[in-house]
C-alpha positions in Angstrom: 5.0 -1.6 -26.8 7.4 -3.3 -24.5 5.5 -5.0 -21.7 8.6 -6.0 -19.9 9.3 -2.3 -19.1 5.9 -1.6 -17.5 4.7 -4.9 -16.0 6.3 -4.7 -12.6 6.3 -7.1 -9.6 2.9 -6.0 -8.3 1.4 -3.7 -10.8 1.8 -2.0 -14.2 3.3 1.4 -14.4 5.4 3.6 -16.7 6.0 7.1 -18.1 3.0 8.6 -19.9 2.9 8.7 -22.9 6.3 7.3 -23.7 5.9 3.9 -22.1 2.1 3.6 -21.8 -0.7 5.5 -23.5 -4.3 5.2 -24.6 -3.4 2.5 -27.1 -1.6 0.5 -24.4 -4.6 0.9 -22.1 -7.0 -0.5 -24.7 -4.7 -3.4 -25.4 -4.4 -4.0 -21.7 -8.2 -4.0 -21.4 -8.3 -6.7 -24.0 -5.7 -8.8 -22.1 -7.4 -8.3 -18.7 -10.8 -9.0 -20.2 -9.6 -12.2 -21.9 -8.1 -13.3 -18.6 -11.2 -12.5 -16.6 -13.5 -14.2 -19.1 -11.5 -17.5 -18.9 -10.8 -17.5 -15.2 -13.5 -15.5 -13.4 -17.2 -14.6 -14.0 -16.9 -12.2 -16.9 -17.3 -9.0 -14.8 -14.9 -6.2 -14.0 -15.0 -3.0 -12.0 -12.9 0.0 -13.3 -11.9 3.0 -11.3 -9.2 5.8 -11.5 -7.4 8.3 -9.4 -8.0 12.0 -10.2 -4.9 12.7 -12.2 -5.6 14.3 -15.6 -4.0 11.4 -17.7 -6.0 8.8 -15.8 -9.3 9.8 -17.5 -8.4 8.9 -21.1 -6.5 5.8 -20.0 -9.6 4.6 -18.1 -11.8 5.3 -21.1 -9.6 3.2 -23.4 -9.2 0.5 -20.9 -13.0 0.1 -20.7 -13.2 -0.1 -24.5 -10.6 -2.9 -24.5 -12.5 -4.8 -21.7 -15.8 -4.5 -23.4 -14.4 -5.8 -26.7 -13.8 -9.2 -25.1 -17.4 -9.5 -24.0 -16.7 -8.7 -20.3 -19.3 -6.5 -18.5 -17.8 -3.4 -17.0 -19.0 -1.5 -13.9 -17.6 2.0 -13.9 -16.9 3.1 -10.3 -15.8 6.6 -11.3 -13.0 8.3 -9.4 -11.6 7.1 -6.0 -8.8 5.5 -4.1 -7.6 2.0 -4.9 -9.1 0.5 -1.7 -12.4 2.0 -3.0 -11.9 0.2 -6.3 -11.2 -3.1 -4.4 -14.3 -2.5 -2.2 -16.4 -2.0 -5.3 -15.1 -5.1 -6.8 -15.9 -7.1 -3.7 -19.5 -5.8 -3.9 -19.8 -6.9 -7.5 -17.8 -10.1 -7.0 -15.6 -8.8 -9.9 -11.9 -8.3 -10.7 -11.1 -4.6 -10.4 -8.7 -2.4 -12.3 -7.6 0.9 -10.9 -5.9 3.4 -13.1 -3.1 4.9 -11.0 0.7 5.0 -10.5 0.2 5.6 -6.8 3.0 7.7 -5.2 5.2 7.9 -8.3 5.9 11.3 -10.0 3.0 12.7 -12.0 4.7 11.9 -15.3 3.9 8.3 -14.6 0.7 6.4 -14.7 -0.3 2.8 -14.4 -2.8 0.1 -13.4 -3.5 -2.0 -10.3 -5.5 -5.2 -10.4 -7.4 -6.8 -7.5 -9.3 -10.0 -7.2 -13.0 -10.2 -6.4 -12.0 -10.9 -2.8 -10.3 -7.4 -2.7 -6.6 -8.3 -2.6 -4.1 -7.4 -5.2 -3.0 -9.7 -8.1 -0.1 -12.0 -7.3 2.8 -12.3 -9.7 1.6 -15.5 -11.4 -1.7 -14.0 -12.5 -0.1 -10.6 -13.5 2.3 -12.6 -15.6 -0.6 -14.4 -17.2 -2.1 -11.1 -18.2 1.3 -10.0 -19.6 1.5 -13.1 -21.7 -2.0 -12.5 -23.2 -1.0 -8.8 -23.8 2.1 -9.9 -25.6 0.5 -12.6 -27.7 -2.6 -10.5 -28.6 -4.7 -13.7 -28.5 -7.8 -11.8 -27.2 -11.4 -13.0 -26.6 -14.1 -11.3 -28.7 -17.5 -10.1 -27.6 -19.7 -7.1 -26.8 -19.6 -6.3 -23.1 -22.0 -4.0 -21.4 -21.2 -0.9 -19.3 -22.9 0.2 -16.1 -22.1 3.3 -14.1 -22.6 2.7 -10.4 -20.3 5.2 -8.6 -23.1 7.1 -6.8 -24.5 4.1 -5.0 -21.2 2.4 -4.2 -19.5 5.6 -2.9 -22.3 6.1 -0.3 -21.7 2.5 0.8 -18.0 3.0 1.0 -18.2 6.2 2.9 -20.6 4.6 5.4 -18.2 1.7 5.8 -15.2 4.0 6.4 -17.0 5.8 9.2 -18.5 2.8 10.9 -15.2 0.8 10.8 -13.3 3.8 12.2 -15.8 4.1 15.0 -15.3 0.4 15.8 -11.5 0.4 16.0 -10.7 3.9 17.3 -11.2 5.4 20.8 -13.8 7.7 19.4 -11.8 10.8 20.4 -12.6 13.0 17.4 -13.1 16.2 19.3 -9.8 17.6 18.0 -8.3 19.7 15.2 -6.8 17.7 12.3 -4.8 19.0 9.4 -5.3 16.8 6.3 -3.2 16.7 3.2 -4.4 14.4 0.4 -1.6 15.8 -1.8 -4.5 16.4 -4.2 -5.0 12.7 -4.6 -8.0 10.4 -4.6 -8.8 10.6 -0.8 -9.7 14.3 -1.3 -13.3 13.3 -1.8 -13.5 11.1 1.3 -11.1 11.8 4.1 -11.9 15.4 5.3 -15.6 14.8 5.0 -15.5 11.6 7.0 -13.4 13.3 9.7 -16.0 16.1 9.9 -18.8 13.6 10.1 -17.0 11.9 13.0 -16.8 15.3 14.8 -13.3 16.6 14.1 -12.4 20.2 13.2 -10.6 19.8 9.9 -8.1 22.0 8.1 -8.0 20.6 4.6 -5.0 21.7 2.6 -6.7 20.5 -0.6 -9.5 23.0 -0.2 -6.9 25.9 -0.7 -5.5 24.5 -3.9 -6.7 25.3 -7.4 -5.3 22.2 -9.1 -5.3 18.6 -8.1 -3.0 16.8 -7.6 -0.8 19.6 -6.3 2.2 17.7 -5.0 4.8 16.0 -7.3 5.5 13.3 -6.5 2.3 12.7 -4.5 4.2 10.7 -1.9 3.6 11.3 1.8 7.2 11.1 2.9 8.2 13.7 5.6 10.3 15.7 3.2 7.2 16.2 1.0 5.0 17.3 3.9 6.5 20.6 5.1 3.2 22.4 4.5 1.4 19.8 6.6 3.9 20.2 9.4 3.8 24.0 9.3 0.0 24.1 9.3 -0.3 21.7 12.3 2.0 24.1 14.2 0.4 27.3 12.9 -3.1 26.1 13.6 -2.2 24.6 16.9 -3.8 21.4 15.6 -3.6 18.0 17.4 -2.4 15.9 14.5 -1.7 16.0 10.8 -2.6 13.2 8.3 -1.5 12.7 4.7 -2.2 10.1 2.0 -0.7 9.5 -1.4 -2.2 9.7 -4.9 -4.4 6.6 -4.6 -4.6 6.7 -0.8 -3.0 3.3 -0.1 -0.4 4.9 2.1 -0.7 7.1 5.1 1.5 9.4 7.2 0.9 10.8 10.7 2.4 13.9 12.2 2.2 14.5 16.0 5.0 16.5 17.5 7.1 15.0 14.7 6.4 12.4 12.1 5.4 9.0 13.5 7.3 6.1 11.8 5.5 3.5 9.7 6.3 0.8 12.3 4.8 2.9 15.0 1.6 3.4 13.0 1.5 -0.3 12.5 1.9 -0.8 16.2 -0.9 1.7 16.9 -3.2 -0.2 14.6 -2.2 -3.5 16.2 -3.2 -2.2 19.6 -6.7 -1.4 18.4 -7.5 -4.1 15.8 -7.3 -7.3 17.9 -6.7 -10.6 16.3 -4.0 -12.3 14.2 -1.8 -10.1 12.1 0.1 -10.6 8.8 3.2 -8.4 8.3 6.1 -8.1 5.8 9.3 -9.5 7.2 10.8 -5.9 7.5 8.2 -5.0 10.2 9.5 -3.9 13.6 9.6 -6.3 16.5 7.4 -3.9 18.3 4.4 -5.1 16.3 5.2 -8.7 17.2 5.5 -7.9 20.9 2.1 -6.2 20.9 0.3 -8.9 18.9 1.7 -11.8 20.9 1.2 -9.9 24.1 -2.5 -9.8 23.3 -2.5 -13.5 22.8 -2.7 -13.4 19.0 -0.4 -14.7 16.3 1.7 -12.8 13.8 2.6 -14.2 10.4 5.4 -12.9 8.2 5.7 -12.7 4.4 7.9 -11.4 1.7 8.0 -7.6 1.3 5.2 -6.6 -1.0 1.5 -6.0 -0.4 0.2 -8.8 -2.7 2.1 -11.4 -0.6 0.9 -9.8 2.7 -2.7 -9.7 1.6 -2.7 -13.2 0.1 -1.4 -14.6 3.4 -3.9 -12.5 5.4 -6.8 -14.0 3.6 -5.3 -17.5 4.0 -5.1 -17.2 7.8 -8.2 -15.0 8.3 -6.1 -12.2 9.8 -7.7 -9.1 11.4 -5.0 -6.7 10.4 -2.2 -6.7 7.7 0.4 -4.3 6.7 3.9 -3.1 6.0 6.0 -0.4 7.6 6.0 1.6 4.4 2.6 3.1 5.1 0.4 0.2 4.0 -2.2 -1.1 6.4 -5.4 -3.0 5.9 -8.3 -3.8 8.3 -9.6 -6.9 6.7 -13.2 -6.8 7.8 -13.4 -3.6 5.7 -11.5 -4.6 2.6 -8.3 -6.7 2.2 -6.4 -3.9 0.6 -4.3 -1.1 2.0 -6.5 1.8 3.0 -4.7 5.0 3.9 -8.1 6.7 4.3 -9.4 4.2 6.9 -6.1 4.1 8.8 -6.1 7.9 8.9 -9.7 7.9 10.4 -8.8 5.3 13.0 -5.6 7.2 14.0 -7.6 10.5 14.3 -9.8 8.9 16.9 -7.0 7.7 19.2 -5.2 9.3 22.1 -2.0 9.2 20.1 0.4 10.1 23.0 -1.0 7.5 25.4 -1.1 4.8 22.7 2.5 5.5 21.7 3.5 4.9 25.3 2.3 1.3 24.9 4.6 0.7 21.9 7.8 -1.1 22.8 10.9 1.0 22.0 13.3 -0.4 19.4 16.2 1.3 17.6 16.5 0.7 13.8 19.6 1.2 11.6 19.3 0.9 7.8 21.7 0.8 4.9 22.1 -0.7 1.5 24.9 -1.9 -0.7 24.9 -1.6 -4.5 26.0 -4.8 -6.2 26.4 -6.1 -9.7 24.6 -9.4 -9.2 22.3 -9.3 -6.2 21.2 -13.0 -6.5 24.8 -14.2 -6.4 25.7 -11.8 -3.6 22.7 -12.8 -1.5 23.5 -16.5 -1.9 27.0 -16.0 -0.7 25.9 -13.8 2.2 23.3 -16.3 3.3 26.0 -19.0 3.5 28.1 -16.8 5.8 25.2 -15.8 8.0 24.1 -19.4 8.3 27.6 -20.5 9.3 28.2 -17.7 11.9 24.8 -16.7 13.2 21.4 -17.9 14.3 18.9 -17.7 11.3 15.4 -16.5 12.3 13.7 -16.5 8.8 14.3 -17.1 5.1 11.0 -15.8 4.0 12.6 -12.9 2.1 16.4 -12.9 2.0 17.7 -13.9 5.4 16.9 -12.6 8.9 19.2 -13.6 11.7 20.3 -12.8 15.2 23.6 -10.9 14.7 25.5 -9.6 17.7 22.3 -9.3 19.7 20.3 -7.5 17.0 17.7 -8.9 14.6 19.1 -8.2 11.2 17.3 -8.6 7.8 19.4 -8.8 4.7 17.3 -8.9 1.5 17.6 -8.1 -2.2 15.8 -5.0 -3.4 12.9 -5.8 -5.6 13.4 -2.8 -7.9 17.1 -1.9 -8.0 20.6 -3.7 -7.9 21.0 -3.3 -4.2 21.0 -5.4 -1.0 19.1 -3.8 1.8 20.0 -4.2 5.5 17.8 -3.4 8.5 19.2 -3.9 12.0 16.9 -3.6 15.0 17.5 -3.9 18.8 16.2 -2.5 22.0 19.7 -0.9 22.5 20.9 1.6 19.9 24.5 0.5 20.1 23.5 -3.1 19.5 21.5 -2.1 16.4 24.5 -0.2 15.1 26.8 -3.2 15.8 24.4 -5.5 14.0 24.3 -3.3 10.9 28.1 -3.0 10.8 28.5 -6.8 11.0 25.9 -7.3 8.3 27.7 -4.9 6.0 31.0 -6.7 6.7 29.4 -10.0 5.7 28.1 -8.5 2.4 31.5 -7.0 1.5 33.1 -10.4 2.3 30.6 -12.4 0.2 
């Protein structure tokens, strides 16, 4: 077993069974259990998505956890925000078996704190060190199944929170595509309870999941788009495998930053966003008299800061959004329910218009390239932020230059209220990178 291959920045994931299997899951359970026993209250919640390989991985994970003396609460099958929600209710660390939106040949694990937010790098690294050393605690932990009761509570929370933050306009036809993932059990039913007429793609499928990869990118949602048009539906909604991402179709796919803006219009209060978020969200938040805080790209950083400043809403433009008085974890299911109850067209008219240009540059040493680029940017332009790479005002555009967290690339995002200005900012940023 090579933990360096599967322990990533925010979670654990790899190809099944080549990189992680049932033996890996049991050993991980021993590592997590040892960490929990020494740092928390000796309780864990375990949940999984509905992929076939997730079942045996979860069973072996539980065996490993129990062998350390940790008590395990089995939350059954559900989305990752449901797992986090269950952990909050039990004041326990939660472990979700999922590889989220990755291809079905992958699987993995996500860890959340008793507060509901995802593990930060420091604690995930501590678990990796225990996994590697095999210095495990010993004991005989109990096992309790509580999925039936907690699912009722979670469903009720979804519906009540959606009512609170939406316009209540559910008298419409909605096409739903869970991609066969973990929101299948919750999203369509909650929409019907709220009063919507639902066309659920999952109900027509014999196997779940049925999309590979289960990633709600527009190019993977042709069936959703076609059905919205064929059924003359008002909107289409999609979530990924573990339902921490959401996509919205309304006369075309609505961008992640626009979805974030729609949520900011409805969830009043301070907001935490990753630094790659559109200026439109900032305009809305500050226009409402609230404050926006920026973090590094990555949901653990966003949620950690959101709890620190007691934010009302947190998110990233990649489809991750969290209403914190429900659970401080990304909930594609809740976001979809809120969106379904909005007058989307009227709300989008309130979103400031910005043009965004993106590109990336493949490099041999991204740290060295970034350091040199930052020197040039600082010398020639006004720096706005250094929270993740460098963000600066370049030729009238706000331009973010940051290293990719998963590949040898430098990513560039240029944004301005004028399309030509955004294009010019991107060109100048790429010139700087090539010069560095």
